[in-house]
C-alpha positions as CSV (number, residue, x, y, z in Angstrom):
1,M,0.1,0.0,0.1
2,E,2.6,2.6,1.0
3,K,4.9,1.5,-2.1
4,E,1.7,2.3,-4.6
5,K,1.0,5.8,-2.5
6,M,4.8,6.6,-3.2
7,H,4.5,5.5,-7.0
8,K,1.1,7.9,-7.1
9,K,3.4,11.0,-5.8
10,I,6.0,10.2,-8.1
11,G,3.5,9.9,-11.0
12,Y,2.4,13.3,-10.0
13,A,5.7,14.7,-9.8
14,V,6.7,13.4,-13.5
15,I,3.1,14.8,-14.7
16,L,4.2,18.2,-13.1
17,L,8.0,18.3,-14.6
18,L,6.1,17.5,-18.1
19,I,3.8,20.4,-17.4
20,L,6.4,22.6,-16.6
21,E,9.4,21.6,-18.6
22,V,8.1,20.9,-22.2
23,P,6.4,24.5,-22.7
24,D,9.7,25.8,-21.1
25,L,12.2,23.8,-23.4
26,A,9.8,24.8,-26.7
27,L,9.7,28.1,-25.7
28,D,14.0,28.1,-24.7
29,W,14.2,26.5,-28.4
30,D,11.5,29.2,-30.0
31,F,13.5,31.9,-28.3
32,Y,17.0,30.9,-29.8
33,V,15.4,30.9,-33.1
34,E,14.0,34.1,-33.0
35,V,17.4,35.3,-31.6
36,M,19.3,33.8,-34.5
37,N,16.9,35.4,-37.1
38,S,17.0,38.9,-35.7
39,N,17.6,41.8,-38.4
40,Q,18.6,44.2,-35.1
41,T,22.3,45.0,-35.1
42,D,22.9,44.7,-31.6
43,I,21.7,41.3,-31.5
44,K,23.7,40.0,-34.4
45,N,26.7,41.4,-33.2
46,A,26.4,39.7,-29.8
47,T,27.6,36.4,-31.1
48,E,28.8,35.5,-27.5
49,A,25.4,36.1,-26.1
50,Q,24.0,33.7,-29.2
51,I,26.5,30.7,-28.7
52,S,25.7,30.8,-24.7
53,I,22.2,30.9,-25.7
54,L,22.3,27.6,-28.0
55,A,24.9,26.1,-25.1
56,F,22.4,26.7,-22.2
57,F,19.4,25.4,-24.1
58,I,21.2,22.3,-25.3
59,V,22.3,21.9,-21.4
60,G,18.4,22.4,-20.6
61,S,17.3,19.4,-23.0
62,V,20.0,17.6,-21.3
63,T,18.9,18.3,-17.6
64,F,15.3,17.7,-19.1
65,T,15.7,14.4,-20.1
66,I,18.4,13.1,-17.2
67,E,15.2,14.5,-14.8
68,T,12.6,12.8,-16.4
69,V,14.7,9.5,-16.7
70,N,15.7,9.8,-13.0
71,L,12.0,10.3,-12.3
72,F,10.6,7.1,-14.2
73,L,13.5,5.1,-12.7
74,L,12.3,6.1,-9.2
75,I,8.6,4.9,-10.5
76,F,9.6,1.8,-12.5
77,C,12.6,0.6,-10.4
78,D,11.2,0.6,-7.0
79,G,12.9,4.1,-6.1
80,C,16.3,3.1,-7.7
81,T,17.6,6.2,-8.9
82,Y,20.8,7.8,-9.8
83,F,20.2,11.3,-8.6
84,L,18.2,12.5,-5.7
85,P,15.3,14.7,-7.2
86,G,15.6,17.3,-5.1
87,C,19.2,18.1,-5.4
88,F,19.0,17.6,-9.4
89,S,16.6,20.0,-9.6
90,L,18.7,22.7,-7.8
91,L,21.3,21.8,-9.7
92,S,19.0,22.0,-13.0
93,T,18.0,25.6,-11.6
94,L,21.7,26.7,-11.1
95,I,23.2,25.4,-14.5
96,E,20.2,26.2,-16.8
97,D,17.3,28.1,-15.4
98,I,19.1,31.0,-14.0
99,P,21.7,31.5,-17.0
100,Q,18.8,31.2,-19.5
101,M,17.0,34.0,-17.7
102,A,20.1,36.3,-17.8
103,L,20.9,36.0,-21.2
104,A,16.9,36.6,-21.6
105,L,17.4,39.5,-19.9
106,Y,20.7,40.5,-21.8
107,I,18.7,40.3,-25.0
108,A,15.8,42.7,-23.5
109,I,18.6,44.9,-22.5
110,I,20.7,45.6,-25.6
111,E,17.4,45.1,-28.3
112,E,16.0,48.1,-30.2
113,T,12.2,47.0,-30.5
114,T,11.0,43.9,-28.9
115,I,12.1,40.8,-31.6
116,T,9.2,38.5,-30.4
117,N,6.3,37.7,-27.9
118,V,8.4,34.8,-27.0
119,Q,10.2,37.1,-24.6
120,F,6.9,37.9,-23.1
121,G,5.9,34.1,-22.5
122,K,9.3,32.9,-21.6
123,A,9.4,35.9,-18.6
124,G,5.7,34.8,-17.9
125,F,5.9,31.1,-17.9
126,A,9.2,31.8,-15.3
127,V,6.9,34.1,-13.1
128,F,4.2,31.1,-13.2
129,E,7.2,28.2,-12.4
130,V,8.1,30.2,-9.6
131,F,4.9,30.5,-7.9
132,L,4.2,27.2,-8.6
133,R,7.1,25.7,-7.1
134,T,6.6,28.4,-4.0
135,A,3.4,26.7,-3.7
136,I,4.6,23.3,-3.6
137,L,6.9,23.7,-1.1
138,I,4.3,25.6,1.0
139,Y,2.4,23.1,0.9
140,Y,4.9,20.5,1.4
141,I,6.3,22.1,4.6
142,H,2.3,22.2,5.6
143,K,2.0,18.3,5.3
144,K,5.5,17.9,6.9
145,N,4.2,19.7,9.7
146,Q,1.1,17.4,9.7
147,R,3.3,14.4,9.8
148,L,5.6,15.8,12.5
149,E,2.2,16.5,14.8
150,K,0.6,12.6,14.5
151,G,4.7,11.4,15.3
152,I,5.2,10.1,11.7
153,M,8.6,9.8,10.6
154,F,10.0,10.3,7.1
155,D,10.6,7.1,5.8
156,T,11.5,7.3,1.8
157,L,14.2,8.7,0.1
158,I,12.1,11.5,-1.4
159,D,11.0,12.4,2.2
160,S,14.4,12.4,3.4
161,I,15.9,15.0,1.0
162,K,12.9,17.1,0.9
163,E,13.4,17.3,5.0
164,K,16.6,19.3,4.3
165,K,15.9,22.9,4.9
166,W,19.0,23.9,3.0
167,V,16.8,22.6,-0.3
168,A,14.0,25.0,0.5
169,V,16.2,27.5,1.0
170,V,18.0,27.2,-1.7
171,Q,15.4,26.8,-4.2
172,L,13.8,30.0,-2.9
173,T,16.9,31.8,-3.5
174,F,16.9,30.8,-6.9
175,S,13.4,31.4,-7.6
176,I,13.7,34.8,-6.4
177,I,16.7,35.4,-8.9
178,I,14.7,33.9,-11.5
179,L,11.6,36.2,-10.6
180,S,13.8,39.2,-10.5
181,C,15.2,38.3,-14.0
182,S,11.7,38.1,-15.2
183,I,10.2,41.2,-13.9
184,S,13.3,42.9,-15.1
185,I,12.6,41.2,-18.8
186,F,9.2,42.7,-18.7
187,Y,10.7,46.0,-17.6
188,F,12.6,46.5,-20.5
189,L,10.5,44.7,-23.0
190,I,7.6,47.2,-22.3
191,N,10.0,50.5,-21.9
């Protein structure tokens, strides 16, 4: 019974991951295409930024694949996994999401006019993702407190890593950075 419950939770995590990451991945690649096809001189001359955007989008595609496979392993291989999901998510945010948002902000700063509505979509989706991840974290903390009040100890690998306060603090810090970049992107696109 407990195993089925854990598989169900992980299944929801996979669905949530796909809901969050597939559109994000599509927006990333669409943004890269729009940057490469831009006729604006400042963007055309920013070859280092173009190469960096491509590199980080490739890294994003790889981390998306690894994260998805890792969660499927948790479901179908009785909890065996190569990476702790919470830690890998933090690593993915650090090496992929934050640099991508910083590059999108850089493009928003140097462009003469908005090159594409994908920039609005990407920034808006990042804001949505930050709020959703924060809501999930708040829900998790609430559930953890309920379990502690009932005297239920954490007994799964996922619960033990989520129990670590540093994961929550770092995730919230990264979320604030991404949110700041998104708000700045909106500012530069509108003004």
